[in-house]
C-alpha beads as a LAMMPS data file, in Angstrom:
LAMMPS data file: protein, C-alpha beads

423 atoms
422 bonds

1 atom types
1 bond types

-500.0 500.0 xlo xhi
-500.0 500.0 ylo yhi
-500.0 500.0 zlo zhi

Masses

1 110.0

Atoms # bond

1 1 1 -149.196 -144.955 -39.787
2 1 1 -146.186 -146.896 -40.222
3 1 1 -146.257 -150.046 -42.270
4 1 1 -143.859 -152.656 -43.533
5 1 1 -144.993 -153.041 -46.982
6 1 1 -145.561 -150.495 -50.042
7 1 1 -146.687 -146.922 -49.190
8 1 1 -147.816 -145.298 -52.495
9 1 1 -148.302 -141.576 -51.745
10 1 1 -150.266 -138.870 -53.832
11 1 1 -148.508 -136.071 -55.587
12 1 1 -149.432 -133.173 -57.813
13 1 1 -148.470 -134.314 -61.221
14 1 1 -146.853 -132.177 -63.727
15 1 1 -148.564 -132.912 -67.114
16 1 1 -148.675 -131.424 -70.760
17 1 1 -151.159 -128.876 -71.697
18 1 1 -152.774 -130.582 -74.782
19 1 1 -153.374 -127.228 -76.266
20 1 1 -150.103 -126.211 -76.212
21 1 1 -148.486 -129.378 -78.058
22 1 1 -149.049 -130.974 -81.367
23 1 1 -150.449 -134.167 -79.745
24 1 1 -149.774 -135.973 -76.510
25 1 1 -148.569 -138.836 -78.589
26 1 1 -146.072 -136.642 -80.343
27 1 1 -144.391 -135.430 -76.847
28 1 1 -144.121 -138.903 -75.285
29 1 1 -141.134 -141.198 -75.486
30 1 1 -140.058 -144.872 -74.645
31 1 1 -138.045 -144.877 -71.412
32 1 1 -134.679 -143.324 -71.732
33 1 1 -132.811 -146.707 -71.928
34 1 1 -134.697 -147.833 -74.779
35 1 1 -133.914 -144.868 -76.934
36 1 1 -130.454 -146.068 -77.861
37 1 1 -129.576 -144.832 -81.250
38 1 1 -128.798 -141.212 -82.262
39 1 1 -131.541 -141.362 -84.960
40 1 1 -134.284 -142.249 -82.513
41 1 1 -133.305 -139.265 -80.524
42 1 1 -133.643 -137.068 -83.609
43 1 1 -136.962 -138.689 -84.636
44 1 1 -138.490 -138.046 -81.123
45 1 1 -136.976 -134.228 -81.278
46 1 1 -138.543 -133.587 -84.475
47 1 1 -141.693 -135.216 -83.746
48 1 1 -142.635 -131.936 -81.411
49 1 1 -140.492 -129.339 -80.232
50 1 1 -141.679 -130.366 -76.690
51 1 1 -141.225 -133.968 -76.861
52 1 1 -140.070 -135.450 -73.506
53 1 1 -136.661 -136.725 -74.859
54 1 1 -135.354 -133.233 -74.531
55 1 1 -135.605 -133.766 -70.656
56 1 1 -134.649 -137.470 -70.275
57 1 1 -131.840 -137.481 -73.118
58 1 1 -130.648 -133.794 -73.368
59 1 1 -128.393 -133.200 -76.376
60 1 1 -125.573 -130.613 -76.201
61 1 1 -122.296 -129.949 -77.792
62 1 1 -120.565 -129.906 -74.207
63 1 1 -121.543 -133.280 -72.389
64 1 1 -121.008 -131.563 -69.100
65 1 1 -123.857 -129.133 -69.967
66 1 1 -126.509 -131.909 -70.768
67 1 1 -128.280 -132.158 -67.493
68 1 1 -128.129 -128.462 -66.690
69 1 1 -129.906 -127.931 -70.195
70 1 1 -132.664 -130.395 -69.234
71 1 1 -133.244 -128.513 -65.860
72 1 1 -133.429 -125.049 -67.668
73 1 1 -135.746 -126.797 -70.533
74 1 1 -138.099 -128.145 -67.700
75 1 1 -138.272 -124.794 -65.919
76 1 1 -138.830 -122.839 -69.307
77 1 1 -141.659 -125.218 -70.192
78 1 1 -143.537 -124.953 -66.884
79 1 1 -142.926 -121.104 -67.057
80 1 1 -144.438 -121.184 -70.413
81 1 1 -147.509 -123.368 -69.542
82 1 1 -146.501 -126.238 -71.599
83 1 1 -146.357 -128.362 -68.415
84 1 1 -149.046 -127.778 -65.800
85 1 1 -149.200 -128.965 -62.423
86 1 1 -152.447 -130.579 -61.290
87 1 1 -154.469 -128.640 -58.655
88 1 1 -154.344 -131.239 -55.896
89 1 1 -152.546 -134.476 -55.057
90 1 1 -153.373 -137.728 -56.717
91 1 1 -152.676 -141.208 -57.556
92 1 1 -152.986 -141.980 -61.081
93 1 1 -154.486 -145.064 -62.751
94 1 1 -152.593 -145.795 -66.107
95 1 1 -153.855 -148.128 -68.649
96 1 1 -152.102 -149.368 -71.717
97 1 1 -153.939 -151.342 -74.387
98 1 1 -152.935 -152.822 -77.573
99 1 1 -155.081 -155.566 -79.367
100 1 1 -155.866 -158.153 -76.467
101 1 1 -153.178 -156.926 -74.130
102 1 1 -154.364 -154.668 -71.492
103 1 1 -152.302 -153.451 -68.527
104 1 1 -153.409 -151.255 -65.690
105 1 1 -151.668 -150.013 -62.588
106 1 1 -151.050 -147.077 -60.197
107 1 1 -148.536 -144.308 -60.519
108 1 1 -147.548 -142.574 -57.364
109 1 1 -144.655 -141.460 -55.212
110 1 1 -143.338 -144.641 -53.323
111 1 1 -141.792 -144.281 -50.095
112 1 1 -138.121 -145.670 -50.358
113 1 1 -137.673 -148.142 -47.801
114 1 1 -134.097 -149.423 -46.698
115 1 1 -132.927 -152.272 -49.057
116 1 1 -132.513 -154.532 -46.129
117 1 1 -136.059 -154.321 -45.459
118 1 1 -137.039 -156.005 -48.587
119 1 1 -140.074 -154.158 -49.523
120 1 1 -138.826 -153.508 -53.007
121 1 1 -136.785 -156.308 -54.644
122 1 1 -134.369 -155.628 -57.317
123 1 1 -133.269 -158.555 -59.461
124 1 1 -130.510 -157.061 -61.540
125 1 1 -126.812 -155.455 -61.059
126 1 1 -126.685 -151.811 -62.234
127 1 1 -123.883 -150.212 -64.249
128 1 1 -122.365 -147.318 -61.896
129 1 1 -121.585 -145.021 -65.058
130 1 1 -125.493 -145.060 -65.740
131 1 1 -126.462 -144.545 -62.145
132 1 1 -124.179 -141.425 -62.094
133 1 1 -125.743 -139.983 -65.265
134 1 1 -129.421 -140.342 -63.864
135 1 1 -128.191 -139.086 -60.457
136 1 1 -126.766 -135.942 -62.239
137 1 1 -130.094 -135.473 -64.323
138 1 1 -132.380 -135.895 -61.326
139 1 1 -130.331 -133.710 -59.045
140 1 1 -130.122 -130.879 -61.596
141 1 1 -133.939 -131.101 -62.763
142 1 1 -135.156 -131.814 -59.219
143 1 1 -137.713 -134.175 -60.805
144 1 1 -138.534 -137.753 -61.397
145 1 1 -139.224 -137.621 -65.132
146 1 1 -140.542 -141.116 -65.633
147 1 1 -141.906 -144.005 -63.562
148 1 1 -140.321 -147.181 -62.621
149 1 1 -142.163 -150.213 -63.543
150 1 1 -142.721 -152.395 -60.199
151 1 1 -145.012 -155.582 -59.947
152 1 1 -146.652 -156.858 -57.008
153 1 1 -148.847 -160.055 -56.399
154 1 1 -152.505 -159.126 -55.350
155 1 1 -155.056 -161.460 -54.198
156 1 1 -156.461 -161.729 -57.846
157 1 1 -159.825 -159.996 -56.929
158 1 1 -161.191 -156.549 -57.844
159 1 1 -160.612 -155.300 -54.167
160 1 1 -158.300 -152.857 -52.689
161 1 1 -156.139 -151.174 -55.025
162 1 1 -157.269 -153.207 -57.875
163 1 1 -160.725 -152.201 -56.997
164 1 1 -159.911 -148.574 -57.085
165 1 1 -158.357 -149.016 -60.545
166 1 1 -161.358 -150.796 -61.848
167 1 1 -163.709 -148.214 -60.730
168 1 1 -161.682 -145.275 -62.014
169 1 1 -161.624 -146.749 -65.528
170 1 1 -165.486 -146.313 -65.798
171 1 1 -164.949 -142.575 -65.539
172 1 1 -163.736 -140.145 -68.046
173 1 1 -160.135 -140.106 -68.302
174 1 1 -157.686 -137.136 -67.812
175 1 1 -155.989 -137.935 -71.065
176 1 1 -156.064 -140.515 -73.758
177 1 1 -153.640 -140.928 -76.717
178 1 1 -152.249 -143.635 -79.038
179 1 1 -148.564 -143.870 -79.758
180 1 1 -146.757 -145.028 -82.765
181 1 1 -146.196 -148.405 -81.471
182 1 1 -149.970 -149.073 -81.504
183 1 1 -150.445 -148.703 -77.613
184 1 1 -153.417 -146.633 -76.680
185 1 1 -152.779 -144.898 -73.138
186 1 1 -155.253 -143.399 -70.744
187 1 1 -154.820 -141.737 -67.430
188 1 1 -157.208 -141.055 -64.479
189 1 1 -156.660 -139.305 -61.271
190 1 1 -157.690 -140.773 -57.861
191 1 1 -157.946 -138.130 -55.059
192 1 1 -161.036 -139.128 -53.022
193 1 1 -159.680 -139.674 -49.460
194 1 1 -161.658 -143.084 -49.061
195 1 1 -160.332 -144.483 -52.112
196 1 1 -156.686 -143.482 -51.196
197 1 1 -157.188 -145.058 -47.937
198 1 1 -158.334 -148.304 -49.535
199 1 1 -155.120 -148.352 -51.747
200 1 1 -153.041 -147.803 -48.699
201 1 1 -154.431 -150.294 -46.711
202 1 1 -154.009 -152.969 -49.490
203 1 1 -150.406 -152.125 -50.537
204 1 1 -149.125 -151.547 -46.956
205 1 1 -148.827 -155.313 -46.466
206 1 1 -147.306 -156.141 -49.888
207 1 1 -143.814 -156.468 -51.705
208 1 1 -142.918 -155.394 -54.982
209 1 1 -140.294 -156.637 -57.598
210 1 1 -138.618 -154.240 -59.965
211 1 1 -139.685 -154.799 -63.547
212 1 1 -137.891 -152.013 -65.314
213 1 1 -135.682 -149.214 -63.842
214 1 1 -133.040 -150.550 -61.677
215 1 1 -130.645 -147.712 -62.437
216 1 1 -133.405 -145.061 -61.572
217 1 1 -133.982 -147.048 -58.220
218 1 1 -130.341 -147.044 -57.178
219 1 1 -130.572 -143.268 -58.317
220 1 1 -133.395 -142.724 -55.850
221 1 1 -131.533 -144.480 -53.113
222 1 1 -128.544 -142.355 -53.699
223 1 1 -130.291 -139.090 -53.671
224 1 1 -132.266 -140.008 -50.430
225 1 1 -129.008 -140.811 -48.554
226 1 1 -127.208 -137.637 -49.883
227 1 1 -130.123 -135.291 -49.239
228 1 1 -131.660 -136.189 -45.893
229 1 1 -132.615 -132.610 -45.611
230 1 1 -135.068 -132.903 -48.542
231 1 1 -137.951 -134.954 -47.520
232 1 1 -139.283 -135.160 -51.131
233 1 1 -136.385 -137.364 -51.932
234 1 1 -137.687 -139.957 -49.546
235 1 1 -140.197 -141.038 -52.265
236 1 1 -139.748 -141.851 -56.141
237 1 1 -141.889 -142.026 -58.950
238 1 1 -143.300 -145.674 -59.875
239 1 1 -145.929 -147.460 -61.768
240 1 1 -147.332 -150.478 -59.610
241 1 1 -148.969 -153.197 -61.429
242 1 1 -150.707 -156.228 -59.805
243 1 1 -149.405 -159.323 -61.974
244 1 1 -152.070 -161.415 -60.486
245 1 1 -154.487 -159.323 -62.491
246 1 1 -152.189 -158.084 -65.274
247 1 1 -149.297 -160.311 -65.855
248 1 1 -146.182 -158.674 -67.263
249 1 1 -144.484 -159.995 -70.341
250 1 1 -140.862 -160.834 -69.826
251 1 1 -138.507 -160.364 -72.796
252 1 1 -134.780 -160.731 -73.624
253 1 1 -132.175 -158.114 -73.832
254 1 1 -129.632 -158.531 -76.555
255 1 1 -126.058 -157.733 -76.565
256 1 1 -124.179 -155.734 -79.355
257 1 1 -120.341 -155.936 -79.556
258 1 1 -118.990 -153.269 -81.795
259 1 1 -115.442 -154.034 -81.712
260 1 1 -115.783 -157.982 -82.200
261 1 1 -116.307 -159.053 -85.787
262 1 1 -118.248 -162.317 -86.166
263 1 1 -115.508 -164.051 -87.915
264 1 1 -113.212 -163.130 -84.975
265 1 1 -115.796 -164.362 -82.565
266 1 1 -116.099 -167.681 -84.174
267 1 1 -112.373 -168.082 -84.450
268 1 1 -111.893 -167.557 -80.693
269 1 1 -114.661 -170.020 -79.578
270 1 1 -112.337 -173.253 -80.124
271 1 1 -113.868 -176.041 -77.775
272 1 1 -115.749 -173.679 -75.582
273 1 1 -118.999 -174.156 -77.290
274 1 1 -120.698 -176.156 -79.750
275 1 1 -121.239 -174.088 -83.040
276 1 1 -123.945 -174.651 -85.612
277 1 1 -124.527 -172.278 -88.730
278 1 1 -128.339 -171.511 -89.211
279 1 1 -129.185 -170.680 -92.800
280 1 1 -132.485 -169.216 -91.731
281 1 1 -134.113 -165.853 -91.330
282 1 1 -134.296 -164.192 -87.963
283 1 1 -137.607 -165.353 -86.771
284 1 1 -136.657 -169.128 -87.461
285 1 1 -133.233 -168.681 -86.154
286 1 1 -134.800 -167.285 -82.874
287 1 1 -137.182 -170.228 -82.853
288 1 1 -134.181 -172.478 -82.928
289 1 1 -132.616 -170.682 -79.950
290 1 1 -135.772 -170.999 -77.710
291 1 1 -135.984 -174.841 -78.613
292 1 1 -132.371 -175.480 -77.623
293 1 1 -131.958 -176.952 -74.136
294 1 1 -129.543 -175.730 -71.636
295 1 1 -127.329 -172.537 -72.348
296 1 1 -127.598 -171.310 -76.006
297 1 1 -126.907 -167.834 -77.657
298 1 1 -127.309 -166.851 -81.300
299 1 1 -124.111 -165.088 -82.864
300 1 1 -125.291 -162.764 -85.495
301 1 1 -123.394 -160.711 -87.998
302 1 1 -126.317 -159.658 -90.380
303 1 1 -129.956 -160.522 -91.165
304 1 1 -129.017 -164.015 -92.646
305 1 1 -125.742 -164.878 -90.845
306 1 1 -126.576 -166.881 -87.628
307 1 1 -124.587 -169.324 -85.530
308 1 1 -126.198 -171.232 -82.542
309 1 1 -123.852 -171.575 -79.685
310 1 1 -124.730 -174.131 -77.157
311 1 1 -123.305 -176.876 -74.779
312 1 1 -120.537 -174.917 -73.223
313 1 1 -117.509 -176.604 -71.972
314 1 1 -117.891 -178.016 -68.276
315 1 1 -114.461 -177.117 -67.533
316 1 1 -115.174 -173.559 -68.875
317 1 1 -118.168 -173.015 -66.591
318 1 1 -116.420 -174.452 -63.740
319 1 1 -113.566 -172.255 -64.096
320 1 1 -115.282 -168.942 -64.853
321 1 1 -118.687 -169.078 -63.200
322 1 1 -118.842 -168.152 -59.631
323 1 1 -119.441 -171.006 -57.135
324 1 1 -120.647 -168.876 -54.330
325 1 1 -124.025 -168.355 -55.790
326 1 1 -127.340 -170.444 -56.033
327 1 1 -127.521 -172.922 -58.990
328 1 1 -130.217 -171.253 -60.382
329 1 1 -127.980 -168.099 -60.859
330 1 1 -125.107 -169.968 -62.009
331 1 1 -127.073 -171.681 -64.836
332 1 1 -128.645 -168.301 -66.187
333 1 1 -127.910 -167.551 -69.746
334 1 1 -126.892 -163.987 -68.799
335 1 1 -124.445 -165.572 -66.101
336 1 1 -122.902 -167.870 -68.733
337 1 1 -122.695 -165.242 -71.355
338 1 1 -120.853 -162.708 -69.359
339 1 1 -118.584 -165.113 -67.017
340 1 1 -117.660 -167.565 -69.704
341 1 1 -118.111 -166.034 -73.156
342 1 1 -117.568 -162.238 -72.868
343 1 1 -114.882 -162.252 -70.265
344 1 1 -113.195 -165.383 -70.555
345 1 1 -113.350 -166.653 -74.289
346 1 1 -113.773 -163.253 -76.092
347 1 1 -112.252 -161.097 -73.532
348 1 1 -114.582 -158.139 -74.256
349 1 1 -114.135 -155.296 -71.744
350 1 1 -117.038 -154.773 -69.550
351 1 1 -117.793 -151.133 -70.494
352 1 1 -120.341 -149.252 -72.538
353 1 1 -118.013 -148.637 -75.508
354 1 1 -117.644 -152.296 -75.885
355 1 1 -121.014 -153.898 -75.074
356 1 1 -124.422 -152.382 -76.060
357 1 1 -127.699 -153.606 -74.884
358 1 1 -130.688 -153.516 -77.324
359 1 1 -134.252 -154.578 -76.483
360 1 1 -135.000 -155.428 -80.247
361 1 1 -133.291 -158.602 -81.854
362 1 1 -133.968 -156.903 -85.190
363 1 1 -132.115 -153.695 -84.165
364 1 1 -129.207 -155.590 -82.814
365 1 1 -128.758 -157.684 -85.990
366 1 1 -129.108 -154.540 -88.042
367 1 1 -126.516 -152.824 -86.096
368 1 1 -124.184 -155.686 -86.421
369 1 1 -124.445 -155.670 -90.138
370 1 1 -124.092 -151.982 -90.513
371 1 1 -121.009 -151.784 -88.359
372 1 1 -119.251 -155.150 -88.934
373 1 1 -119.663 -156.016 -85.164
374 1 1 -121.446 -158.823 -83.508
375 1 1 -124.737 -159.206 -82.017
376 1 1 -125.512 -161.900 -79.403
377 1 1 -129.262 -162.851 -79.259
378 1 1 -130.606 -164.063 -75.883
379 1 1 -133.749 -165.717 -74.594
380 1 1 -136.043 -164.316 -71.861
381 1 1 -135.497 -165.656 -68.232
382 1 1 -138.830 -166.864 -66.764
383 1 1 -140.494 -164.335 -64.193
384 1 1 -140.517 -167.190 -61.707
385 1 1 -136.669 -167.487 -61.774
386 1 1 -136.386 -163.714 -61.507
387 1 1 -138.606 -163.647 -58.268
388 1 1 -136.827 -166.767 -56.884
389 1 1 -133.527 -165.044 -56.918
390 1 1 -134.703 -161.725 -55.921
391 1 1 -136.445 -163.245 -52.873
392 1 1 -133.111 -164.827 -51.838
393 1 1 -131.405 -161.341 -52.246
394 1 1 -129.570 -162.693 -55.345
395 1 1 -129.312 -160.033 -58.184
396 1 1 -128.906 -161.333 -61.776
397 1 1 -126.323 -159.900 -64.364
398 1 1 -127.251 -156.633 -65.619
399 1 1 -129.725 -156.471 -68.320
400 1 1 -130.835 -160.018 -68.098
401 1 1 -134.645 -159.304 -68.490
402 1 1 -136.985 -156.518 -69.815
403 1 1 -140.270 -156.562 -68.264
404 1 1 -143.202 -154.847 -70.163
405 1 1 -145.065 -153.251 -71.582
406 1 1 -143.223 -150.364 -70.303
407 1 1 -144.947 -147.057 -69.307
408 1 1 -144.672 -144.357 -71.933
409 1 1 -142.697 -141.442 -70.815
410 1 1 -144.050 -137.932 -70.596
411 1 1 -147.717 -138.778 -69.391
412 1 1 -147.074 -137.417 -65.854
413 1 1 -144.015 -136.093 -64.295
414 1 1 -143.139 -135.374 -60.507
415 1 1 -141.117 -132.439 -59.611
416 1 1 -139.775 -132.216 -56.044
417 1 1 -140.161 -128.424 -55.271
418 1 1 -143.935 -128.335 -54.514
419 1 1 -144.761 -128.075 -50.856
420 1 1 -148.222 -129.710 -51.630
421 1 1 -146.692 -132.947 -52.754
422 1 1 -146.673 -135.644 -49.889
423 1 1 -148.873 -133.712 -47.658

Bonds

1 1 1 2
2 1 2 3
3 1 3 4
4 1 4 5
5 1 5 6
6 1 6 7
7 1 7 8
8 1 8 9
9 1 9 10
10 1 10 11
11 1 11 12
12 1 12 13
13 1 13 14
14 1 14 15
15 1 15 16
16 1 16 17
17 1 17 18
18 1 18 19
19 1 19 20
20 1 20 21
21 1 21 22
22 1 22 23
23 1 23 24
24 1 24 25
25 1 25 26
26 1 26 27
27 1 27 28
28 1 28 29
29 1 29 30
30 1 30 31
31 1 31 32
32 1 32 33
33 1 33 34
34 1 34 35
35 1 35 36
36 1 36 37
37 1 37 38
38 1 38 39
39 1 39 40
40 1 40 41
41 1 41 42
42 1 42 43
43 1 43 44
44 1 44 45
45 1 45 46
46 1 46 47
47 1 47 48
48 1 48 49
49 1 49 50
50 1 50 51
51 1 51 52
52 1 52 53
53 1 53 54
54 1 54 55
55 1 55 56
56 1 56 57
57 1 57 58
58 1 58 59
59 1 59 60
60 1 60 61
61 1 61 62
62 1 62 63
63 1 63 64
64 1 64 65
65 1 65 66
66 1 66 67
67 1 67 68
68 1 68 69
69 1 69 70
70 1 70 71
71 1 71 72
72 1 72 73
73 1 73 74
74 1 74 75
75 1 75 76
76 1 76 77
77 1 77 78
78 1 78 79
79 1 79 80
80 1 80 81
81 1 81 82
82 1 82 83
83 1 83 84
84 1 84 85
85 1 85 86
86 1 86 87
87 1 87 88
88 1 88 89
89 1 89 90
90 1 90 91
91 1 91 92
92 1 92 93
93 1 93 94
94 1 94 95
95 1 95 96
96 1 96 97
97 1 97 98
98 1 98 99
99 1 99 100
100 1 100 101
101 1 101 102
102 1 102 103
103 1 103 104
104 1 104 105
105 1 105 106
106 1 106 107
107 1 107 108
108 1 108 109
109 1 109 110
110 1 110 111
111 1 111 112
112 1 112 113
113 1 113 114
114 1 114 115
115 1 115 116
116 1 116 117
117 1 117 118
118 1 118 119
119 1 119 120
120 1 120 121
121 1 121 122
122 1 122 123
123 1 123 124
124 1 124 125
125 1 125 126
126 1 126 127
127 1 127 128
128 1 128 129
129 1 129 130
130 1 130 131
131 1 131 132
132 1 132 133
133 1 133 134
134 1 134 135
135 1 135 136
136 1 136 137
137 1 137 138
138 1 138 139
139 1 139 140
140 1 140 141
141 1 141 142
142 1 142 143
143 1 143 144
144 1 144 145
145 1 145 146
146 1 146 147
147 1 147 148
148 1 148 149
149 1 149 150
150 1 150 151
151 1 151 152
152 1 152 153
153 1 153 154
154 1 154 155
155 1 155 156
156 1 156 157
157 1 157 158
158 1 158 159
159 1 159 160
160 1 160 161
161 1 161 162
162 1 162 163
163 1 163 164
164 1 164 165
165 1 165 166
166 1 166 167
167 1 167 168
168 1 168 169
169 1 169 170
170 1 170 171
171 1 171 172
172 1 172 173
173 1 173 174
174 1 174 175
175 1 175 176
176 1 176 177
177 1 177 178
178 1 178 179
179 1 179 180
180 1 180 181
181 1 181 182
182 1 182 183
183 1 183 184
184 1 184 185
185 1 185 186
186 1 186 187
187 1 187 188
188 1 188 189
189 1 189 190
190 1 190 191
191 1 191 192
192 1 192 193
193 1 193 194
194 1 194 195
195 1 195 196
196 1 196 197
197 1 197 198
198 1 198 199
199 1 199 200
200 1 200 201
201 1 201 202
202 1 202 203
203 1 203 204
204 1 204 205
205 1 205 206
206 1 206 207
207 1 207 208
208 1 208 209
209 1 209 210
210 1 210 211
211 1 211 212
212 1 212 213
213 1 213 214
214 1 214 215
215 1 215 216
216 1 216 217
217 1 217 218
218 1 218 219
219 1 219 220
220 1 220 221
221 1 221 222
222 1 222 223
223 1 223 224
224 1 224 225
225 1 225 226
226 1 226 227
227 1 227 228
228 1 228 229
229 1 229 230
230 1 230 231
231 1 231 232
232 1 232 233
233 1 233 234
234 1 234 235
235 1 235 236
236 1 236 237
237 1 237 238
238 1 238 239
239 1 239 240
240 1 240 241
241 1 241 242
242 1 242 243
243 1 243 244
244 1 244 245
245 1 245 246
246 1 246 247
247 1 247 248
248 1 248 249
249 1 249 250
250 1 250 251
251 1 251 252
252 1 252 253
253 1 253 254
254 1 254 255
255 1 255 256
256 1 256 257
257 1 257 258
258 1 258 259
259 1 259 260
260 1 260 261
261 1 261 262
262 1 262 263
263 1 263 264
264 1 264 265
265 1 265 266
266 1 266 267
267 1 267 268
268 1 268 269
269 1 269 270
270 1 270 271
271 1 271 272
272 1 272 273
273 1 273 274
274 1 274 275
275 1 275 276
276 1 276 277
277 1 277 278
278 1 278 279
279 1 279 280
280 1 280 281
281 1 281 282
282 1 282 283
283 1 283 284
284 1 284 285
285 1 285 286
286 1 286 287
287 1 287 288
288 1 288 289
289 1 289 290
290 1 290 291
291 1 291 292
292 1 292 293
293 1 293 294
294 1 294 295
295 1 295 296
296 1 296 297
297 1 297 298
298 1 298 299
299 1 299 300
300 1 300 301
301 1 301 302
302 1 302 303
303 1 303 304
304 1 304 305
305 1 305 306
306 1 306 307
307 1 307 308
308 1 308 309
309 1 309 310
310 1 310 311
311 1 311 312
312 1 312 313
313 1 313 314
314 1 314 315
315 1 315 316
316 1 316 317
317 1 317 318
318 1 318 319
319 1 319 320
320 1 320 321
321 1 321 322
322 1 322 323
323 1 323 324
324 1 324 325
325 1 325 326
326 1 326 327
327 1 327 328
328 1 328 329
329 1 329 330
330 1 330 331
331 1 331 332
332 1 332 333
333 1 333 334
334 1 334 335
335 1 335 336
336 1 336 337
337 1 337 338
338 1 338 339
339 1 339 340
340 1 340 341
341 1 341 342
342 1 342 343
343 1 343 344
344 1 344 345
345 1 345 346
346 1 346 347
347 1 347 348
348 1 348 349
349 1 349 350
350 1 350 351
351 1 351 352
352 1 352 353
353 1 353 354
354 1 354 355
355 1 355 356
356 1 356 357
357 1 357 358
358 1 358 359
359 1 359 360
360 1 360 361
361 1 361 362
362 1 362 363
363 1 363 364
364 1 364 365
365 1 365 366
366 1 366 367
367 1 367 368
368 1 368 369
369 1 369 370
370 1 370 371
371 1 371 372
372 1 372 373
373 1 373 374
374 1 374 375
375 1 375 376
376 1 376 377
377 1 377 378
378 1 378 379
379 1 379 380
380 1 380 381
381 1 381 382
382 1 382 383
383 1 383 384
384 1 384 385
385 1 385 386
386 1 386 387
387 1 387 388
388 1 388 389
389 1 389 390
390 1 390 391
391 1 391 392
392 1 392 393
393 1 393 394
394 1 394 395
395 1 395 396
396 1 396 397
397 1 397 398
398 1 398 399
399 1 399 400
400 1 400 401
401 1 401 402
402 1 402 403
403 1 403 404
404 1 404 405
405 1 405 406
406 1 406 407
407 1 407 408
408 1 408 409
409 1 409 410
410 1 410 411
411 1 411 412
412 1 412 413
413 1 413 414
414 1 414 415
415 1 415 416
416 1 416 417
417 1 417 418
418 1 418 419
419 1 419 420
420 1 420 421
421 1 421 422
422 1 422 423
């Protein structure tokens, strides 16, 4: 049947054979955009020769050969029996647990509806060069190697998709592992036709917000448009989480400016912002940032060198921030940072070689101290603000938010060459 909402379809997952790898934890990785340092890639590669990072971030002497190498590696691992396809199509219940935090959702192949239908709501802009990179990787490998994180609002009860999830977690899992970040991961398959129909009936009237994976979502849509002859590209791998049941956490994404020294950044500010030095360790500096009303940022050059920037000049905002957007968008920290501070005051080019994005404040500060560049530490936008703008069709500046916890990469993959998929 046709439906106006989410359609999550079973697929035959490709999963690691536990007996062929050191451990399931050793072959997993954070999402590709969280692994940002070369030493992180190296650590993952050395954790196990079959670590998934060799597929999502392949390393070659010739950059043009990276995606081809990933495709060859994927085919070799499947031929060797390191990766094995499940016997029948399934939806997968996925649980992440650390201390009191528990997140559960459904992994499946989501039908890609046209953007104008508003079934899946993006909330951030994307960087074209990143989309091109993911596009080349997916096209070469013919695979969705890691699920996007999408959230939807259920009715708050253990019925429908949530009911299926709650029943599944009482059974023995397909796999169970604990990664180095302290998260325990478990996976179950759902293949019973009645339960699959229950999920479909529930989700088919719902909408979803992209929590993590805007560039991969844009890639899904590009591939579907470019390959109408391949039905498998009409779907993309996602993790759907009911935030009424399992609220996501929203955190900030920080900026690293390798070519702007802190002293130069301060000298160029003039009267654009109020500047206050903070002689405090990082946790106290971040606390001060959180307590500051209005637009505010932390400029960092090292572990004990922080300046609080706030009270931007009204004239600066008026001359740099677009007037054709809602007030909520105009007053976002990310909007003010990019339009007023990075573009107008510091004149930092908007390209990857000049602006890096880091999820960890500690990592951003350490990188600034190590390289002589600057880190700009940010606050998280409220989930309600994200949803408000997404429902209006207004996207936030790229890398405005980080929703989590993010699914581990490597627990289940989807390849697009199996005729049993999407049956």
